[in-house]
C-alpha positions in Angstrom: -13.1 7.4 -13.8 -14.1 3.8 -14.4 -15.0 1.6 -11.4 -12.5 -1.0 -10.5 -13.7 -4.5 -11.7 -11.7 -7.7 -11.2 -12.4 -10.8 -13.2 -11.8 -13.7 -10.7 -11.9 -16.3 -13.5 -9.2 -14.5 -15.5 -7.0 -14.2 -12.4 -7.0 -18.0 -12.1 -6.6 -18.8 -15.8 -3.4 -19.6 -17.7 -5.1 -18.6 -20.9 -5.0 -15.1 -22.3 -2.1 -12.6 -22.2 1.0 -13.0 -20.1 0.0 -9.9 -18.2 -3.4 -8.1 -18.0 -4.1 -5.0 -16.0 -7.3 -3.6 -14.5 -7.5 0.0 -13.3 -10.3 2.0 -11.7 -11.7 3.6 -8.6 -14.6 3.6 -6.1 -15.7 6.1 -3.5 -16.4 3.6 -0.8 -13.8 1.5 0.9 -12.6 -1.5 -1.2 -12.6 -4.8 0.8 -11.5 -8.2 -0.5 -11.7 -11.2 1.7 -8.9 -13.7 2.0 -8.4 -15.6 -1.3 -5.7 -16.9 -3.6 -5.3 -17.3 -7.4 -3.0 -19.0 -9.8 -1.6 -15.8 -11.4 0.9 -13.6 -9.7 -0.5 -10.1 -8.8 1.1 -6.7 -8.5 -1.2 -4.0 -7.3 -1.0 -0.4 -6.0 -3.1 2.5 -4.9 -2.8 5.9 -6.6 -5.1 7.4 -4.0 -5.5 6.2 -0.4 -3.7 3.8 1.9 -4.1 0.1 1.6 -3.9 -2.6 4.2 -2.8 -6.0 2.9 -3.2 -9.2 4.7 -0.7 -12.0 4.1 0.1 -15.1 6.0 2.4 -13.4 8.6 0.1 -10.4 9.3 -1.7 -7.3 8.1 0.3 -4.4 6.8 -0.4 -0.8 5.9 1.1 0.1 2.5 1.4 3.7 1.2 0.5 4.8 -2.3 4.2 5.0 -3.3 4.6 1.2 -3.0 3.3 -1.7 -5.1 2.6 -5.0 -3.5 3.8 -8.2 -5.2 2.0 -11.5 -4.5 3.4 -14.7 -6.1 0.9 -17.2 -7.4 -1.2 -19.2 -4.9 -0.4 -17.0 -1.9 -3.3 -16.3 0.4 -4.0 -12.6 0.8 -6.7 -10.0 1.6 -7.0 -6.3 1.1 -8.7 -3.2 2.2 -8.5 0.5 1.2 -8.8 3.2 3.8 -11.2 5.7 2.3 -11.9 6.3 -1.4 -9.7 4.1 -3.7 -8.1 4.6 -7.1 -5.6 2.1 -8.2 -4.5 -0.7 -10.5 -3.8 -4.4 -10.4 -1.6 -6.4 -12.8 -2.0 -10.2 -13.1 1.0 -12.2 -14.3 0.6 -15.7 -15.8 2.1 -18.3 -13.5 4.7 -19.5 -16.1 6.1 -15.9 -16.3 6.7 -15.7 -12.5 9.6 -18.2 -12.2 12.2 -15.4 -11.9 10.1 -12.9 -10.0 10.1 -12.6 -6.1 9.1 -15.8 -4.5 7.6 -14.2 -1.4 5.0 -11.4 -0.9 6.8 -8.1 -0.8 6.5 -4.4 -1.6 8.5 -2.5 -4.2 8.9 1.2 -4.6 6.8 2.1 -7.6 8.8 3.7 -10.4 7.4 6.2 -13.0 8.3 3.7 -15.7 6.3 0.9 -14.0 3.3 3.1 -13.3 3.1 4.3 -16.9 3.5 0.8 -18.3 0.7 -0.7 -16.3 -1.6 2.2 -17.0 -0.9 1.8 -20.7 -1.7 -1.9 -20.4 -4.9 -1.2 -18.6 -6.3 0.4 -21.7 -5.8 -2.6 -24.0 -8.9 -4.3 -25.4 -9.2 -8.0 -24.8 -8.0 -10.3 -27.6 -5.6 -8.0 -29.3 -1.8 -8.4 -29.2 1.1 -6.8 -31.0 4.9 -6.5 -30.8 4.5 -3.1 -29.1 2.3 -4.7 -26.4 4.8 -7.5 -25.9 7.6 -5.0 -25.3 5.5 -3.1 -22.7 4.8 -6.4 -20.9 8.5 -7.1 -20.8 9.0 -3.7 -19.2 6.4 -4.5 -16.5 8.1 -7.9 -15.8 11.6 -6.4 -15.7 10.5 -3.7 -13.3 9.0 -6.3 -10.9 12.2 -8.3 -11.3 14.7 -5.5 -10.7 13.1 -2.8 -8.5 14.4 -2.9 -4.9 12.3 -5.0 -2.5 11.3 -3.1 0.6 9.8 -4.2 3.9 6.1 -4.0 4.3 5.1 -0.5 5.5 3.5 -0.8 8.9 2.0 -3.8 10.8 -1.6 -3.6 12.0 -2.4 -5.1 15.4 -4.6 -8.2 15.6 -6.5 -7.4 18.8 -9.9 -6.0 17.9 -9.6 -3.1 20.4 -6.2 -2.1 19.1 -7.5 -2.4 15.5 -10.2 0.1 16.4 -7.6 2.6 17.7 -5.4 2.0 14.7 -8.2 2.5 12.2 -9.2 5.8 14.0 -5.6 7.0 13.7 -5.4 6.1 10.0 -8.7 8.0 9.4 -7.4 11.0 11.4 -3.6 11.0 11.8 -3.7 14.4 13.5 -5.8 13.1 16.5 -3.4 13.8 19.4 -5.2 12.0 22.2 -2.7 10.4 24.6 -2.4 6.7 25.3 -4.7 6.8 28.3 -7.5 8.5 26.4 -7.3 6.0 23.6 -7.3 3.2 26.1 -10.5 4.5 27.7 -12.1 5.1 24.3 -11.4 1.5 23.2 -12.3 0.0 26.7 -8.9 -1.5 27.3 -6.5 -0.9 30.2 -3.6 1.6 29.4 -1.0 -0.9 30.4 -2.6 -3.7 28.4 -2.8 -1.4 25.3 0.9 -0.4 25.7 2.1 -4.0 26.2 0.0 -5.5 23.3 0.9 -2.8 20.8 4.5 -3.7 21.2 3.8 -7.5 21.1 1.6 -7.3 18.0 3.3 -4.7 15.9 6.9 -4.4 17.1 6.4 -0.7 17.8 5.3 1.1 21.0 2.1 3.1 20.6 3.8 6.5 20.1 6.3 5.1 17.5 3.4 3.4 15.6 1.3 6.5 15.5 4.3 8.5 14.2 5.0 6.0 11.5 1.3 6.0 10.5 1.5 9.7 10.1 4.6 9.4 8.0 2.9 6.8 5.8 0.1 9.3 5.1 2.7 12.1 4.5 4.3 10.1 1.7 0.9 10.1 -0.1 0.3 13.8 0.5 3.8 14.8 -0.7 3.4 12.7 -3.8 0.2 14.6 -4.6 2.2 17.9 -4.4 1.1 19.3 -1.1 3.5 21.9 0.4 5.6 20.5 3.3 4.2 23.0 5.8 0.6 22.0 4.9 1.4 18.3 5.3 3.0 18.9 8.7 0.1 20.8 10.1 -2.6 18.6 8.6 -0.9 15.6 10.3 -0.8 17.3 13.7 2.9 18.1 14.0 3.7 21.1 16.3 5.9 22.6 13.6 7.1 22.0 10.1 10.7 21.6 11.4 9.6 18.8 13.7 8.0 17.0 10.8 11.0 17.6 8.5 13.4 16.3 11.2 11.4 13.0 11.8 10.9 12.5 8.1 14.6 12.8 7.3 15.6 10.6 10.2 13.2 7.9 8.9 13.6 8.1 5.1 17.1 9.6 4.7 16.0 12.7 2.8 13.9 15.8 3.5 10.2 16.0 2.5 11.0 18.6 -0.1 13.6 16.4 -1.7 11.2 13.5 -1.7 8.5 15.6 -3.3 10.9 16.7 -6.0 11.9 13.1 -6.7 8.2 12.1 -7.1 
């Protein structure tokens, strides 16, 4: 697998193809500091959760979603664990009818295959076939349903420490008091600030973080029962019930759809 390499100059240039795609992986966490560029960017992980910083906060995004960033929008990114993914850069003049604000879209099989095909193209070569594939990519960005960002991360450094630990090990079932002691923060303060900074109470945030990870595991073909127990649920039925209540379908149905 090639290592992901992003050409910063190309991402700010109007020259070259309307869309170019890079794809690759790295074993260590991928971290990009806050920056902006003149091309629009669509990127997604095929392995691992991403957290994406935009002007209104930092959000956890599961592997089933792609993130769209219009030209000139400030953003940062980080993978949680080993990373394998792709990034498509769209010339500014081709972004006029694409979403005007940063958003996530549910990745379709068609979009994924089109960008992975484009990632293999040598520089400087163009053809009618490639133009049609680029049109597919742009049309998918244009028409796929826009969805809310996955899960907000808190801004307080102590809460971020807890959130990162839960992302690393979603099955960790320590209660709020234990987490508060571990992060050197009062339990009441932790509870109050979690709601203020994420919109979720601590328990609901942890459950949603587990569900984000479950989407990735199911997309990889893991059995529902294995996903449930790996994520710390007391039973497969408890996991199935929460999953269906949140996403409107059972984990098995979701796995078949993927």
